[in-house]
N, C-alpha and C positions, 0 to 999 in steps of 0.2 A: 239476328239470323246470320251477320256477317260473320260473328265470332264461332258460331257454331259451325258455317261452312269451313272456316278456317281450320278448326279444331279437327273435324272429320277428313279434312284433306292433309292434315299432317303426315310427314313422312318420318317413321321411327327408325332407330338406330340398329336394334335388333330385333330378331322374331319374337324373343321373350317379351320386349316391350310391346310389340304388335298384339301378342297373345292375351296380354293383360286388359286390352281394350276389347278384343274380340269376344272372348271367352263370356263375359257376363250377358252380352247381347245374344248370344247363341242360346245360353242356358234359359233367358227370360223367355225366347221364343219355344224353347223346349217344354218349358213347364205349361205354358200356355196349350201347346198343341196336346201334350199328354194329358191334361186335366180337363179340356173341354171338347176337343176335335175326337180324341180317341175314346172318350166317354159318353159321346155323343149328346153333349150338352149344346145343342145347336144355337139357342138363345145367347149363351154366354160367349160361345166361338165367334158369332157374328159381331158381338160387342167387341171382343178383344182381338179380332183379326187385324183391326186397325193398328194395335200395338205392334205386331209382327211387321205389319208393312213399313211402319216407322222404323223398327230396328233394321229391317232388312236394307233400307235405304241408307243408313249410317254404315252398315256392314259393307256395303257394296261400295261406298265412297273410300272407306277406311282401307279396303282389301285392294281396290283400284290403284291407291297411291302407293301402296308397299308391295307391290308384286316382285320387287327385286329381292326381297327377303325370303322368297317362297322357293324351295328347291325346283329345279326344273330340268327337263330332259325332252330331246327331240322326239321320243317316243312317248306318248301320253300314257301309255301303261306304266310308265316309270317317273311320273311327273307329279308333283304335288301341285305345280301350277295349273296343270290341267284340270285337277280337281277344284281349284279355287275358281278357275274360268266357269265350269260346269255349274258350280253354286251361284255363280253371279248371273248365269242365264237362267237358272231356276228362279232367283229373285225377281228378275224382269217378267218371267212368264207368269209367276204368281202374281204379280200387280196388274199385268195386263188381262188376266182372266177372272179377276176378282168379282168383277159385275156381271160376269156371263153365268147364266143360270145352270148350264151343264158343267162348268168349270173343268173341261177335259184339259189336263196338264200332261205334256210329254216329258217333261223334264223334272223329275221328281228330287227331293232333297238327297244330296249325295252323303251318305251316311260316313264317307271317309273325312269329311269336315271335321265330325267330332274325334276322330283319331288323330288327324293332323294337328288339332289344339290341344289335345290331352283330356278330352271331356270323357270319351268313352273308348277302350280299346277295341280293335277291329281284327279277327284273326283271319290273316290272307297268306298264310304260308310263311316262310322265312327268305330274306335276302340271303343270297348264296354265299357272300364272303365272310369267313371266319376273320380275315385280316382287318377288316372294317370294324368288327367288333371289338378286336384287340386294340385298334387305333383310338376306339371311343373310350375305352377304359382309360387308356393313358390320358387322354383329354380330360376326363372327369376327374381323374386322380390329381392333375395339375391345378383343377380348380377347387379342389377339396370337396366334390361332390360324390365321389364314388363309395358305395358302402360294401357290395358283395355281388357276385353274380352265381346264379343257380342254373345248371345245365343237366342235361340227361333226365328231362321230364317232358311231358306233353306241353307244359307251359313254362318253358325257360324264360328267365327274365334278369335284368338288372336292376339292383336296388341303388337307389340314389337317395341323397339328401340334401335339400338346399332350403336355405332360410328356415331351418330346423323341422323343415316338412320332410318325411320319408316317403318314397313312391316306387313302386315297381314299374319298370318300362319293360312290357312284354316283347320278346324278340319276333313275336309273330304279328305285332302291331306295326304294320310296314309304313303307312304315311307318316306316323310319329317318328319311327325310327330312322327314316329316309331323311326326315327334316333335321335331326339330331346328326346325323352324319354330314348333312349340308352346312349346318352352322358350325360344327367343330372340326370342319374340313378333313373327314375321317373316310371318305369313299377311297377303297383300295381295291386292286385287282384280286381275283379269287384264285387262290392256290389251293385251299382246303375247303370243300363245300360244308357249310353250318350245319345243314340238314343231317349229312351223312355222318358228322362228328356227333352231333347230338344224340342220332340213334344208336351210335356205338356206346356213349356214355349211358343211354337208357338200358342197354343190354347188361351193361356191367353193374348197375344197380339192381336189374332184375334178378341177379345171382346173388344178391345180398352183400355185394362187395361195396366197398367205398373207395373213392378215389381222391386225390389232392392234385391241384395245379402245382407244378414246380414254380411257376411264375405266372401271375394273373394278367401279365402282358403278352404271355404265349399261352394260348389255349391248347395248342397241338401237343403239349407233353403233359404228362399226368404221371403219379406213381399209384399203383394198386399193390398193397400188400408187399411194399417193398419192391416191386417191379417197375422199372421206368419204361414206360410206354410212350412211343412216338408216332403220332397220326400224320400219315402223308396222304396226297390223292393224286396218283400218276396212273396214265393209261398203262403204261409197262414200266415199272421201276427198272432203270438200267443200272449198270456197274459204275458209270460215271455219275449217275444222280445220287447213288448210294456213298461213293466217295465225297462228294460235296456236302452230303448231310452230315457225315463224320459222326455217326452214333458211338458212344461209349460201350465198352464192354458189358455183355449180359443185357443190354437194352432189346427190347420188342420193337419193331418197326411195323406198323399195321397200314397196308394200303388199301385205303377206304374205297378206291375205286374199282367196282366191282363187276363193271358192264362185261368185261371180257373174261371172268372167272381166273382159272389158274394162271392165264397168260397176262395178268397184271405185274408179274414179276419175272423178270428175264433169268435164264440159267446162270449167266455171267454174274448177275447180282448175288444169286444164292451161293455160289461159289466164294465169292469175295465175303459175304456175310459169315461163311464159315471161318475163314481166316480171322475176320476182325472179332469173332466170337459174340456175333449178333443173331437174334433170331429174327426173319422175316416171315410175315403171316399175311394171307389173304383174308378177306372178311369172314368166309366160311371157316377156315381154320382158326380164326380167331374166336369163333363161338365154342368150338371144341378145347381150345386152349384154356379158356376161362373155366372150364370145370376143373382144371388142375391147379388153379392159383389159389 
């Protein structure tokens, strides 16, 4: 018993090490739940529920001693640690109510746990920062794990390969992606919003056009039929900001910030763009522009 307690109170060096211990226990519980409880096999469920209790105790001890490896944020809506804490509360309630005839439970199993540990992706929208994704790509490239990125779809993803196993990391799978940002130190401020960029790329594809990234470390610049397009996200693109951007001649600069319509590009910026031989576009103008590409 002492050796088991020592094992399950072990502190791991990385989240990946932690994941290797947690995933088999979660999968075992999932198999019992899906095959007995969901299929109304009450007798088998009653027999096997004890296995879930045992697995849960091990999971609780493992997670409790390794919270330092879990991404955290003061706002629980952006915190993987909050998901883990909810899961541990679910474990406590599950065991405390097992002998209750009604078994009324308030804290249900948080499906985000399966996302966090890579068991099943969860569609929760997108994290906003394109810059964080770019940083993650660099980190994965340095580790030899990056294969490709697919954008401009409803299900954008990064393809990675680790230990000869290829896997898609969906960019809407927020708990998993958030943990990868944390593990790779890839949280960055948002200059261009990912949802806006991905939508613009979807529009390009919907017109039967193909695009290529100039550099996978910079997802904000593409080439479409020989046209260099730069994506920005500014409330109102100013002359100074255009100068700082320094686009080459014949580039197209698209401001994805469309909340203020035509006001998202200043008159001074348009004048400078004419001198620089650069085309500036709002989102609405971009749709029309694509018809002529």
